[in-house]
N, C-alpha and C positions, 0 to 999 in steps of 0.2 A: 622279472616279477610276473608271476602267473595271475591272470585276472579271470574271474568267473563272468562269462558273458550272459549267463542265464539271469534274467531279472528276478528280484526277490518276489516270492508269491504274495499277492495282496489278499490277506485273510479277512479283509473288512470291505470287500467290494459289494456294491449295491446294484439292484436291478428291479424292474417292474414287470409284473405278470397281470395282464388283463384277462379276466375270466368272464365268459358269457355262457349261455345255456348249452349250446351244442346243436348238432344237426346230423341227420343221416349222411353217410358219405356219398350216396347216390339216391336216385329216385326209384331204384329197384325195390320190389316188395320185400325181398330178403334183407336188404340193408335197412329199410324202414322198420322192419320187424325187429332187427337187432337193436336199433336205436330205441324203439318204444319199450322193449324189454328192459333195457338198462334204466331208462328214464322212469317208467311206471313202477318198477320194482324197488325204487328208492323209497325207504320207509318214511322219508320226509315229504314225499309227494303223495303217495297213497299210504296212509299211516295205520294200516291194519297190521295185525300180527302176521308173521311171515307166511304161515300156511293159508290164511285168508287172502293175503295179497297175491300169493302164487295162484290160488284157485281163480281169483278174479282176473288177474292179468294174463297168466299163461293158459288158463283154462277157458277163458271167455273172450277177453278183449283182443288178444293176439290171434284169435281164430279169424276175425273179420276186419278189424280196424287197419292193419298194415296195408291192405290193398286200397282201401278208401283213402288213407293218408298219402300213399304213394301217388295217387292221381292228383291230390291237392298239391303236393310238393312239385309236381311237374308244371303246374301253372305258374309257379314263382321262381323256378330254378333258372339260373343264368348260365351263360357260356362258361363262366369261371367257377360255377358251382353254387352251393347254398348261399342265398343272399346274406344270411346272418354271419356265416364264416367270412364271406368276402368283405362285408362291411367292417367286421372286427379287425380283419387284416389291414383295411384302409385306415382305421383308427390307429392301429399300431404304427403303420408307416408314417403317418403325419406326426404322431406323438414323438417318434424316434428322432425326428428332425428338430424337436424343441427341447429335448433333454439330453444330458450327457452321460446317461446310464443305459445299459441294454434294456430293450423292451421285447417281451415275448407274449404270446397268447396261449390260453388253455381253455378247454371247454369242460363243463361239469359232466357232460355225457358225450361219449364217442371221442373221436380224434379231431384235432390235437388235444389230448387229455391234459388235466392239471399236472399229472406226473411228467408228461412229455415237456410241458412248458417249463416246469422247475428244472428238469434235466438239462434243457438247452441253456438255462441261465447258469446252472452249476458248471457246465462245460466251459463257460466263459469266465470261471473263477468267482462267480457270485456266491456270497454267503449270507447276504441280508436282502430279503425280497419284500417289496411292497406289492401286496396282492389286492387288486381292485375288482370286486364283484360288480359287474356292470348292471346293477339294479338300484334304482333310486330309493325304493321303499324296502323295508325289512319284511321278510316272510320266511316261514319255516321251509318252504319249498324252493326258495331262491337263495338269499344271502346265507341263511343258516346251513343249508346243505352244502354250499360251496366251502364255507369255513370248516365244517366238519370233515369234508372230503380232503381238503388241503392239509389239515392237521394230521389226518390218518396217513396220508402219503408222506408227509414230512417225517413223522415219527418212524415210519417203516423203512424209508429209503434215504432220507436226507436229515438225519438227527442233528447234524451240526449247522443246519440252515436256520436262520431266524426269519420269521414272517410277520410283517406288520400289515394289518388289514384296514383298508379304507372303509369307513362306516357309511351306512345309508345317508344319502345327501338330499333327501326329498324336500327339506326346508332350508337348505343353504342358499343364501342370497345369490351367490354366483351362478348356481344351477337354475334357480327360479328366473333370474334375469335372462339367462340363455334360452330357456324353454319358452318364456313369454315372447321374446324377440323372434324366435323361430316360428312360433304360431302366428304372430302378428304379420310376418312377411307372407305367409301362405293362406291366410284367411281370405275367403271370397269377399267381394264388396258388399254383397247382400246375403244375409243368412238369418233364419228365424231363431236358431239355437246352436250352441256349441256343446257337443257331447264329449265328455271325458270318459273313455272306455278303458278301464283297468282290467288286468287279468284277475280272474276270480280265484278264491280259495274256499275250501269248506269252512263253515263257521267254527267247527271244533279246532281248527288250526289256530284261530285267533286266541282262543282260551289256552291252548297248549303252549303257546309261545309267550304267555304272560306270567312271569315269575312273581309279579306283585299281587296277582289274584284280585285285581281291582277292575278288570275289564267287564263292561256290560254293553253288549252290542246295541242295546236299545237306546242308550243316551250318551255314553261316555265319549264317543268319537268327537262330538261337538263341544265337549266340556274343556275348559282351559286347564292345562297342566295336570291332567290325570296321570298317575304314576305309570300306567300301562302304555302310554302313548309311544314310548321309545321302542316298544315291541309290537305295537298294534298296526298291522298292515292296512286295515280299513281306515283307521284314523289318519294314517300318513297319506293315503290316497286323497281323502277329503281335504287335508291340509295343503297338499300340493296344488289342488284345484283352487282353493281359496286364495293362496298366495299368487298364483298365476293370474287369476281374475283381477286382483288388485293391480298387478302390473299392467294388464291390458285395459284397465278402467272399464271393465264390462260389469253390468249389474248381475247379481247372482241369479235373478229370475230368467236370464238369457242363457244359463248354462245348467248342465246336469251331469251327475256322476253315475256310471253304471259299471257292471262287472261282467266280463265275457269268459268264454272257454270252459264252462263247467262240464264236469265229467261224472257220469253215474247218477244215482238217485239220492245221494246225500244232500243235506241242506247246505247251500253255498251262500256266501254273502250277497246281499241284494242291494239295489235292483239289478235285474239281469239285462244285459245289453240287447240280446235278440228280442226279448219280449218288448223292451222299450222301443226298439226300432219299428216294430209292428204297430205300436200304439200311438206313436208321436203324430203321424198324419191325421189321426182322428181328433187330436187335440189342437189342430191348426198349425202344426210345425210341418211346413212343406219343403223348406230349404234348410238343409242340415249340413253343418260342418262337424267333423269328428276327429279326435286325436287320441292317441294311445300312450299316455305318459308312464306306464309301467315298463315300457320298452324303450331302450335308447337306440336300438338297431331294428330296422324293419326285418320282418321274418314271416313265417307262415301265418302266425296269429294276426298280423296286421295286413299283410299283402293279400291273403286269401280270405281269411275269416271275416275281416272287416271291410276291406276295400272291394272285395268281390261279393261274398255271401251277404254281408251286412247291407251293402248297396242294393242288392236284389230284394232283400226283405223290405227295406224302407220304400223303394220305388213301387214294389208290388202292392204295398199297403196304402198307396196313394200319395207318396212323397213325390216332389217334382225335381229336386236337385240334391245330390249327395256329394259332399266334398271331403275326401279323406286327406288329412294333413300328415305328411310323412314324419317319421321319427327324426331325432337329431342326427343319426347316422355319422357321417364324417365331416359335418359342418365345422368350419374353423373355430367358431366361438365355443363349440362343445369340446373340441380338442384342447382348447385353453383351460376349460373347466377341469378336464381330466388331468392335465398337467399340474394345475394348482393343487388339486386334491391329492395327487400322488406325491408332489413335493412336500406337502405338509407331513406326510408319513415318512418320507425319506429323511427329513430333518429331525424327526423324532429319534431316529437311530443314533444321532449324534448326542442326544440328551441322556441316553441310557448309561 
């Protein structure tokens, strides 16, 4: 009797793809320029028409910014490489020990790309992927661009692959508990205020991502159950803060929300982090703790922009102590959150 020793192909095998922002492959000006070109030419980051975006990015920004950014990257770069890539790999490694499906990573910009990540899973026989954009809040320039890119890659190169996306988790109890516990462990004994600094976006992005057309930046963020909330990045930032403060049992007057990293002269959502840091000492806030909950992994925007530049701004303005609270990074409790959110989506495949 002749037997076939080749195992039958599993056409319903599942895997997980963790997707983060991305990073230059080195701190050289050329590599930083390539990264910024791909990043800033994304129409969901700078949402001008192509010709206007090209004139701004390639005609102006890329003439000077890569050299400055390269110097900034050098201050946070590790022996293993970009902190964001290193930390995302650490998350992958820890998660892989907790789940019985393959886990890979992909970056929205540069390598390892989303295409590379999907290909690695497909090479392992995976046909159903849970893709996890590692952004707690929804924004056009984060969650939306990841999903759009992944769908474009899937349709072009992997038409037989199914992808299930983990949705923004800014208000999920399991995440809020994890974030609050992480902050609590790292808070200094004495502080005058806890500042929640989120990445900023242009105001027009908020309106563009609202299919309900009910968003009004002047008042709806604090309103209960406005239809736009599931798409409103600003609301979701304030909601994250509110829920964390409840867990920490901190009065609202001891906390504040600001937005960092604005680019260009367009109107971005307010208040601005840098201006706030300069003004807080004048208002009697001398000892400041600051956290960046739009990021789950420490990166240039947290390690250099906040922990270094922000600290200098605050102390120069008269502050006495500045305490940066790191992101969740590869903390065990956060890995369990990632596991739970991914398994929810893995189980949905069985229900289809």
